Structure formats: C-alpha cells, structure tokens
C-alpha positions in Angstrom: -44.1 59.6 130.2 -40.6 57.8 129.0 -40.9 55.7 125.5 -39.2 52.1 125.6 -38.3 50.0 123.1 -37.4 46.5 123.0 -34.9 44.4 121.0 -34.8 40.8 120.4 -32.1 38.6 122.1 -32.1 36.8 119.1 -32.8 38.5 116.3 -32.9 41.8 114.4 -36.8 42.7 116.0 -37.4 46.2 117.4 -40.9 47.1 119.1 -42.1 50.4 118.1 -41.8 53.1 120.9 -44.1 52.4 123.7 -45.0 51.7 127.2 -43.1 49.3 129.6 -45.7 47.1 129.9 -46.6 47.4 126.3 -43.3 46.9 124.7 -42.7 43.7 127.1 -45.5 42.0 125.7 -44.9 42.2 122.2 -41.3 41.6 123.1 -43.3 37.9 124.9 -45.8 37.6 121.9 -42.6 38.1 119.5 -40.5 35.0 122.0 -43.7 32.7 121.6 -44.2 33.2 118.0 -40.2 33.1 116.6 -38.6 31.3 119.1 -40.8 29.4 120.8 -38.4 27.2 122.7 -35.7 29.7 124.1 -36.0 31.8 127.3 -37.3 35.9 126.6 -34.3 37.6 126.5 -32.8 41.3 125.1 -33.0 44.1 126.3 -35.0 47.3 127.2 -34.3 50.9 125.6 -35.7 54.4 127.3 -36.2 57.7 124.8 -33.3 59.7 125.5 -36.2 62.7 125.6 -39.5 62.7 124.8 -39.5 61.9 120.1 -42.5 63.7 120.4 -41.3 67.3 122.2 -39.3 69.8 121.0 -36.3 69.1 122.9 -34.0 71.4 125.0 -31.8 73.0 121.6 -35.8 73.6 120.3 -36.5 75.4 123.1 -32.6 77.8 123.4 -33.3 78.5 119.8 -37.3 79.6 120.1 -35.6 82.0 123.2 -32.5 83.1 121.5 -35.2 84.2 117.8 -37.3 85.9 120.4 -34.4 87.7 122.1 -33.4 88.6 118.2 -36.6 90.0 117.7 -37.2 92.0 120.9 -33.5 94.2 120.2 -34.3 94.4 116.6 -38.2 96.1 117.5 -36.3 98.4 120.6 -34.1 99.3 117.8 -36.6 100.8 115.4 -38.7 102.2 118.3 -41.3 99.5 117.5 
C-alpha cells in the first residue's frame, strides 16, 4: 500500500506517512487550526517505496549472499 505525506504550503508542517485519506484530513485539520482564513494548499508526497520493507537493494544483497554460501558449501563438498 502506498504511503502519503502532506506538506503545508504556508509553514513547515508535514503529516506523518499514512494513507492518502488520512494525510488529506490531517492537512485540512492543520489549515483549520493554524491558517483559518487561508484556502488549504501545499503538496502531497508519495513514498518512493515501502518504507517498512527490505527494498530492492536488500533483496539483491540477500540473493548474492545466498549464492556465495551455496558456492562455498559445494566447494567444500558439503
């Protein structure tokens, strides 16, 4: 699931990484509280990957280490 974060267009406020709906509601709440006479704006950011996952580089490293261990075991007759 993609993660979203909102950035306020008036100040440095950012929401946490969450769903699109929750980030949008957090921005509306922020504008209502901190910028009451300003139309909500700013920007939305989509997480480039799964921030909680291993990622592509992690999987490549796991495969390389696995191949290395396999080669070492077969070399030693194991």
